[in-house]
C-alpha positions in Angstrom: 25.8 20.4 46.9 24.2 20.2 43.4 23.5 17.1 41.3 23.8 17.4 37.6 22.2 15.0 35.2 23.8 14.5 31.8 21.4 13.3 29.1 22.5 12.2 25.7 20.1 12.2 22.8 20.5 9.9 19.8 20.1 12.2 16.8 21.2 9.8 14.1 18.7 9.1 11.4 17.9 5.4 10.8 16.8 4.4 7.3 14.1 1.9 6.7 15.7 -1.3 5.3 14.7 -1.8 1.7 12.9 -4.9 0.4 12.6 -6.3 -3.1 9.3 -7.4 -4.7 10.3 -10.3 -7.0 8.1 -11.9 -9.6 8.8 -15.6 -10.2 8.5 -17.4 -13.5 6.1 -20.2 -14.3 4.7 -21.8 -17.5 1.0 -21.0 -16.7 1.0 -17.2 -17.6 1.3 -15.4 -20.9 3.4 -12.3 -21.5 0.1 -10.4 -22.0 -0.9 -11.4 -18.5 2.4 -10.2 -17.0 2.2 -6.9 -18.8 -1.5 -6.4 -17.7 -0.8 -7.3 -14.1 2.3 -5.0 -13.9 0.3 -2.2 -15.3 -2.7 -2.7 -12.9 -0.6 -3.3 -9.8 2.5 -1.1 -10.3 1.4 1.3 -13.1 4.2 0.1 -15.4 3.7 1.1 -19.0 3.5 -1.8 -21.5 7.2 -1.4 -22.6 8.4 -1.8 -19.0 6.0 -4.6 -18.4 7.3 -6.4 -21.5 10.9 -6.0 -20.3 10.0 -7.6 -17.0 8.2 -10.4 -18.8 11.2 -11.1 -20.9 13.5 -11.1 -17.8 11.3 -13.4 -15.7 11.0 -15.8 -18.7 14.8 -15.8 -19.3 16.1 -15.9 -15.7 13.2 -17.2 -13.6 12.8 -14.0 -11.6 12.7 -10.2 -11.9 12.9 -7.5 -9.3 9.9 -5.3 -9.8 10.4 -2.7 -7.1 12.5 -2.0 -4.0 10.6 -0.3 -1.2 9.7 -0.5 2.5 8.7 -3.9 3.8 5.1 -2.8 4.4 4.7 -1.5 0.8 6.4 -4.6 -0.5 3.9 -6.8 1.3 1.0 -4.8 -0.1 2.3 -5.1 -3.7 2.9 -8.9 -3.1 -0.7 -9.3 -2.0 -2.0 -7.3 -5.0 -0.1 -9.5 -7.4 -1.4 -12.6 -5.7 -5.0 -11.2 -5.9 -4.7 -10.5 -9.7 -6.2 -14.0 -10.5 -5.6 -16.5 -13.2 -4.6 -15.9 -16.8 -7.7 -16.1 -19.0 -5.5 -16.8 -22.1 -4.0 -20.0 -20.6 -6.8 -22.6 -19.9 -4.6 -24.7 -17.5 -3.9 -21.6 -15.4 -5.5 -21.9 -11.9 -4.2 -18.7 -10.2 -2.0 -15.7 -10.1 1.7 -15.6 -10.5 3.9 -15.8 -7.5 5.7 -12.8 -6.0 8.1 -13.0 -3.1 9.7 -10.3 -1.0 13.2 -10.4 0.4 15.6 -7.9 1.9 17.4 -5.8 -0.7 
């Protein structure tokens, strides 16, 4: 009498769920600051940075990138560490970025 064991292997590929990094608008940062921050943190050229600055000013938010959660968290931290806008005297800190599932 022999005993057979049947083993099933899950061969499906699971994708990492995407996350958005979203910049929120405020009145304490200049377009120049947004453009400089996006260049420093994301490597966006000035024309792309300006487009995001216009969008965040007009709509209150702009999606900067869609990526893995870990990468989104890193970029969020880098935005928050960028510091205040030297062109706006009342500015006390960096702009706010949030992350959320895509």
